[in-house]
C-alpha positions in Angstrom: -13.5 95.1 -14.6 -12.2 92.1 -16.6 -15.5 90.3 -16.3 -17.3 93.5 -17.4 -15.1 93.6 -20.6 -15.8 90.0 -21.3 -19.6 90.6 -20.8 -19.6 93.4 -23.3 -17.6 91.3 -25.8 -20.0 88.4 -25.2 -23.1 90.6 -25.6 -21.7 92.2 -28.8 -21.0 88.7 -30.2 -24.6 87.6 -29.3 -26.1 90.6 -31.0 -24.1 89.7 -34.1 -25.2 86.1 -33.9 -28.3 85.6 -36.0 -27.5 82.5 -38.1 -27.0 79.0 -36.6 -23.3 79.3 -37.4 -22.9 82.5 -35.5 -24.9 81.2 -32.5 -22.6 78.2 -32.5 -19.6 80.5 -32.4 -20.8 82.9 -29.7 -19.8 80.7 -26.8 -16.1 81.1 -27.7 -16.1 84.9 -27.5 -14.3 85.4 -24.2 -11.9 82.6 -24.8 -10.9 84.0 -28.2 -10.5 87.5 -26.8 -8.2 86.1 -24.1 -6.2 84.3 -26.8 -5.9 87.5 -28.8 -4.6 89.5 -25.9 -2.0 86.8 -25.1 -0.8 86.6 -28.7 -0.7 90.4 -29.0 1.4 90.7 -25.9 3.8 87.8 -26.8 4.9 88.5 -30.4 7.9 86.6 -31.9 10.1 87.5 -34.8 10.2 85.5 -38.1 12.1 82.1 -37.7 11.9 82.5 -33.8 8.2 81.7 -33.3 8.8 78.8 -31.0 6.3 79.6 -28.2 3.7 80.9 -30.6 4.0 77.6 -32.6 3.6 75.6 -29.4 0.4 77.6 -28.5 -1.1 77.1 -32.0 -0.3 73.3 -31.8 -1.9 73.1 -28.4 -5.1 74.9 -29.6 -5.5 72.5 -32.5 -4.9 69.5 -30.2 -7.5 70.7 -27.8 -9.9 71.0 -30.7 -9.4 67.4 -31.7 -6.9 67.8 -34.6 -4.1 65.4 -35.3 -1.1 67.8 -35.0 2.4 67.7 -36.4 4.9 70.3 -35.2 8.2 71.7 -36.7 7.2 71.4 -40.3 9.5 73.7 -42.3 10.9 75.1 -39.1 8.3 76.3 -36.6 5.4 75.3 -38.9 2.3 73.6 -37.4 0.0 71.3 -39.3 -3.3 70.1 -37.9 -5.5 67.6 -39.7 -9.2 66.9 -38.9 -10.8 64.2 -41.1 -14.6 63.8 -41.2 -15.3 61.2 -43.9 -14.9 61.2 -47.6 -14.9 64.6 -49.3 -12.7 67.5 -50.5 -9.7 68.7 -48.6 -9.5 72.4 -47.6 -6.3 74.0 -46.4 -6.7 77.0 -44.0 -3.5 79.0 -43.3 -2.5 81.5 -40.7 0.8 83.2 -40.3 2.3 83.3 -36.8 5.3 85.8 -36.9 5.6 89.4 -35.9 7.7 92.4 -36.9 10.7 94.3 -35.4 8.5 97.4 -34.6 8.1 99.3 -31.3 4.4 99.5 -30.6 3.1 103.1 -30.1 -0.7 102.5 -30.1 -1.2 103.4 -26.5 -3.4 100.4 -26.0 -3.4 99.0 -22.4 -2.4 95.6 -23.8 0.3 97.0 -26.1 3.4 94.8 -26.7 6.5 95.6 -24.6 8.5 92.7 -25.9 12.1 93.0 -27.0 14.1 90.3 -28.7 17.5 89.6 -30.2 17.4 89.4 -34.0 19.7 87.4 -36.3 22.3 90.1 -36.3 22.5 90.1 -32.5 20.7 93.5 -32.2 18.0 94.1 -29.6 14.8 95.1 -31.2 11.2 95.8 -30.2 8.6 93.4 -31.4 5.0 94.0 -32.4 2.2 92.3 -34.3 2.0 95.3 -36.6 0.6 93.3 -39.5 -2.4 91.7 -37.7 -1.1 88.1 -37.5 -2.5 88.0 -33.9 -6.0 88.6 -35.5 -5.2 86.0 -38.1 -4.3 83.4 -35.5 -7.2 84.1 -33.3 -9.7 83.8 -36.2 -8.0 80.6 -37.3 -8.2 79.0 -33.9 -11.9 80.1 -33.6 -12.6 78.5 -37.0 -10.8 75.3 -36.0 -12.8 75.0 -32.8 -16.1 75.7 -34.6 -15.5 73.2 -37.3 -14.6 70.5 -34.8 -17.9 71.2 -32.9 -20.0 71.2 -36.1 -18.7 68.0 -37.8 -22.3 67.0 -38.4 -22.6 69.8 -40.9 -19.7 69.1 -43.2 -17.8 66.2 -44.8 -14.2 65.9 -45.9 -10.9 67.0 -44.4 -9.5 70.3 -43.1 -5.8 71.0 -42.9 -5.0 73.9 -40.7 -1.5 75.2 -41.0 0.3 77.7 -38.8 3.0 79.1 -41.0 6.2 80.8 -39.7 8.3 83.6 -41.3 5.7 85.2 -43.6 7.3 88.6 -43.0 10.6 87.2 -44.4 8.9 85.4 -47.3 10.4 82.1 -46.2 7.8 80.1 -44.3 5.4 78.9 -47.0 8.2 77.6 -49.2 9.9 75.9 -46.2 6.7 74.1 -45.3 6.1 72.9 -48.9 9.7 71.8 -49.2 9.2 69.8 -46.0 6.5 67.8 -47.5 3.3 69.7 -46.8 1.6 68.3 -49.8 3.1 64.8 -49.5 3.1 64.1 -45.8 -0.4 65.4 -45.2 -3.6 65.4 -47.3 -3.2 67.4 -50.4 -5.8 70.2 -50.5 -8.4 70.8 -53.2 -8.7 74.4 -52.1 -6.5 76.8 -50.0 -7.9 79.8 -48.2 -6.5 82.5 -45.9 -7.4 85.9 -44.6 -5.4 89.1 -44.1 -6.4 92.1 -42.1 -7.0 95.3 -44.0 -6.1 98.7 -42.6 -8.6 100.5 -44.9 -11.8 98.3 -44.5 -14.3 98.7 -41.8 -14.4 96.0 -39.0 -17.2 93.7 -39.6 -16.7 93.7 -43.4 -14.5 91.5 -45.7 -12.9 92.4 -49.0 -12.5 90.1 -52.0 -10.3 90.6 -55.1 -10.4 88.0 -57.9 -7.2 87.3 -59.9 -4.1 89.3 -58.7 -4.4 90.5 -55.1 -0.8 90.8 -53.9 2.4 91.5 -55.9 5.6 89.7 -56.8 8.2 90.9 -54.3 11.9 91.0 -55.3 14.9 92.5 -53.7 18.2 93.2 -55.5 21.6 94.4 -54.4 23.6 96.3 -57.0 27.3 97.0 -56.5 28.5 99.8 -58.8 32.2 99.7 -59.4 34.6 102.5 -60.4 38.1 103.8 -60.0 38.5 106.0 -57.0 40.8 108.9 -56.3 41.1 112.5 -55.1 37.9 114.6 -55.3 40.0 117.4 -56.7 41.2 115.3 -59.7 38.0 113.6 -60.9 39.4 113.3 -64.5 41.8 110.6 -63.1 38.9 108.5 -61.8 35.7 106.8 -62.9 33.3 108.0 -60.3 30.9 105.3 -59.0 28.8 107.9 -57.2 28.0 109.5 -60.5 27.4 106.2 -62.1 25.0 105.2 -59.3 23.1 108.4 -59.7 22.8 107.8 -63.4 21.6 104.3 -62.8 19.0 105.4 -60.3 17.6 108.0 -62.7 17.6 105.6 -65.6 15.8 102.9 -63.6 12.8 105.1 -63.3 12.3 104.8 -67.1 11.6 101.1 -66.8 8.1 101.5 -65.5 7.4 104.8 -67.3 8.7 103.8 -70.7 9.4 100.1 -71.0 6.4 98.4 -69.2 2.9 98.6 -70.6 0.9 101.2 -68.6 -1.8 98.5 -68.3 0.7 96.3 -66.3 1.3 97.5 -62.7 5.0 97.6 -61.7 7.3 99.3 -59.2 11.0 99.8 -59.1 12.3 101.5 -55.9 15.8 102.3 -54.9 15.5 102.3 -51.1 19.2 102.5 -50.1 22.4 103.9 -51.4 25.8 103.8 -49.6 29.2 104.8 -50.8 32.2 106.8 -49.9 33.7 108.1 -46.7 34.5 111.8 -47.2 33.6 114.6 -49.5 37.0 114.9 -51.2 37.5 111.2 -51.8 35.9 109.4 -54.8 35.3 105.8 -53.7 35.9 102.6 -55.6 32.3 101.4 -55.3 28.8 102.3 -54.3 26.1 99.9 -53.1 22.4 100.2 -54.0 19.4 98.2 -52.6 16.2 97.9 -54.7 12.8 96.4 -54.4 10.7 95.5 -57.4 7.0 94.8 -57.5 4.8 93.3 -60.3 2.0 90.9 -60.8 2.8 88.7 -63.8 5.9 86.5 -64.3 6.5 88.2 -67.7 6.7 91.7 -66.2 8.8 90.5 -63.3 11.3 88.9 -65.6 11.3 91.9 -67.9 12.1 94.3 -65.0 15.0 92.2 -63.9 16.5 92.0 -67.4 16.1 95.7 -67.9 17.8 96.6 -64.6 20.8 94.5 -65.6 20.8 96.1 -69.1 20.7 99.6 -67.8 23.5 99.0 -65.3 25.7 97.5 -68.0 25.0 100.3 -70.4 25.9 103.0 -67.9 29.1 101.2 -67.1 30.0 100.8 -70.7 29.4 104.5 -71.4 31.7 105.4 -68.6 34.5 103.3 -70.1 34.6 100.6 -67.5 36.0 97.2 -68.6 33.4 94.5 -68.7 34.7 92.8 -65.6 34.0 96.0 -63.7 30.3 96.2 -64.7 27.8 96.5 -61.8 27.0 93.3 -60.0 23.3 92.7 -59.8 22.3 90.1 -57.3 18.7 89.0 -56.5 18.2 88.3 -52.8 16.4 85.3 -51.4 13.7 87.4 -49.8 11.4 86.7 -52.7 7.8 85.7 -53.1 5.5 85.4 -56.1 2.2 87.3 -56.5 -1.0 86.1 -54.9 -3.5 85.0 -57.6 -7.0 84.5 -56.3 -8.6 81.8 -58.5 -11.7 83.6 -59.9 -14.2 80.8 -59.5 -13.2 80.1 -55.9 -13.1 83.8 -55.1 -16.6 84.4 -56.4 -17.8 81.4 -54.6 -16.4 82.7 -51.3 -17.8 86.1 -52.0 -21.3 84.6 -52.3 -20.8 82.7 -49.0 -19.7 85.9 -47.3 -22.7 87.8 -48.7 -25.1 85.1 -47.5 -23.4 84.8 -44.0 -22.4 88.4 -43.2 -24.8 90.4 -45.4 -24.7 92.0 -48.8 -23.3 95.3 -47.5 -20.5 93.5 -45.6 -18.6 92.4 -48.6 -16.6 94.9 -50.7 -14.5 94.6 -53.8 -10.9 95.3 -52.6 -8.2 96.9 -54.6 -5.1 94.9 -55.5 -2.0 96.0 -53.6 1.7 96.0 -54.4 2.7 94.4 -51.1 3.8 90.8 -51.0 2.4 87.7 -49.3 4.0 84.2 -49.5 0.5 82.6 -49.3 1.0 82.6 -53.0 3.3 79.6 -52.9 0.4 77.2 -52.0 -1.2 77.8 -55.3 1.9 77.8 -57.5 3.0 74.2 -57.2 2.6 71.7 -60.1 -0.8 70.8 -58.5 -2.1 74.3 -59.3 -4.5 74.2 -56.3 -7.1 76.9 -56.4 -6.4 79.4 -53.6 -8.0 82.6 -52.3 -6.8 85.1 -49.8 -9.4 87.6 -48.7 -9.3 90.8 -46.7 -10.7 91.2 -43.2 -11.7 94.7 -42.2 -10.3 95.8 -38.8 -10.9 99.5 -38.6 -13.5 101.3 -36.5 -16.3 102.8 -38.5 -15.7 106.2 -37.0 -12.1 106.2 -38.2 -13.1 105.1 -41.7 -15.5 108.0 -41.9 -13.0 110.5 -40.5 -10.4 109.4 -42.9 -12.8 109.8 -45.8 -13.3 113.4 -44.7 -9.5 114.0 -44.5 -9.6 114.4 -40.8 -7.1 111.7 -40.1 -4.7 109.2 -41.9 -5.3 105.6 -41.2 -2.1 103.8 -40.0 -0.9 101.3 -42.6 0.2 97.7 -42.0 3.7 97.6 -40.4 3.0 100.9 -38.7 3.8 101.3 -35.0 0.3 102.9 -34.7 -1.6 100.0 -36.3 -4.3 98.9 -33.9 -7.1 96.6 -35.1 -10.5 96.8 -33.4 -10.3 93.2 -32.1 -13.9 92.3 -31.1 -15.7 92.7 -34.4 -12.6 91.8 -36.3 -12.2 88.4 -34.6 -15.9 87.8 -34.8 -16.0 88.4 -38.5 -12.8 86.5 -39.1 -14.1 83.4 -37.3 -17.5 83.5 -39.1 -16.0 84.1 -42.6 -13.4 81.3 -42.3 -15.8 78.8 -40.8 -18.6 79.6 -43.3 -16.1 79.3 -46.2 -14.8 75.9 -45.2 -18.3 74.5 -44.4 -19.5 75.6 -47.8 -16.5 74.0 -49.6 -17.1 70.8 -47.5 -20.9 70.9 -47.4 -22.7 67.5 -47.4 
């Protein structure tokens, strides 16, 4: 049965293979499918990707790369030099999420792990990093075999902790651009839960958003619920703050500038007849530009202080607004590089296989690689992973496509990996063409 599955996968790869590049890649089909199944069934949480990192390092070494491990934690860097020419960075993320898989796939993850708090959690590649890694390995192997068709240097990085917005910064802080060849271009792909497998999506300029998290502690003076006049009720103050925060996007940010302010958590009090001394809020904020991001933060602090002042709290009891470290800037796809990659994809995959993707308010710490003082042009494009039949059914309203991070998210691996390998390899070869 296993051989039959491999044969079908190999034949589908061969049918797709029409260009010299695709013919070169077709021999890796069964190997890459095996790798995908292994990665899918062995996911690891952010900052705990030790075995995944070892496997990525081994794959690069086997392809002929010079490999350095433990860069910025569990980061892997592989360098393949092929004469004078540009340097292209190709990044994959290697971590997974604390999600219990419910896809019903025969190869579904059953892994459980202990998180940093000591809790036992289920673990799943619910954001497609297994597809990312497999495509990345396939591209590395192809480029190593096709060195006669390009000139320059490729730097393949396996980045940890993308889901926690910590891995990219950690690798840069550990000398990614000083210990290794500094790239002239940086590229990466990300699976899309709304684009058909076999297609890619491109979006020039802003593609992913700034991601910020803030904790707000609302202070008050507690007391008996029957004597509210003797208290300053932090529950009421928190409610006023939550309502007022909604005016930031609707009334204080230009409607032409995307922005999100969401209060996702509120905790306070112990019993209905006790007014507590404090209430805690947790927020996430999303934006694209630095100016809008800074404006949102300033306005949140101003609203909190204003509500506290109106309630008669002394200044030292104003709400505490603390930004959390789980932060990443927006992904900005350099327009010239993005258009160049789009042209490569149209030529390699076909005109109808390249779509203009919508920008999203999710975050991606790939953004860091283009935001150093070097201002390296970067582009992150979308890789479609959804069966055509499901796309058509969703368009008719017959089903809802599972989003990224969903326990039901299940890429169609064969055409997705095939397209991922072809698109990454074609992009690098064009950027490094002789």
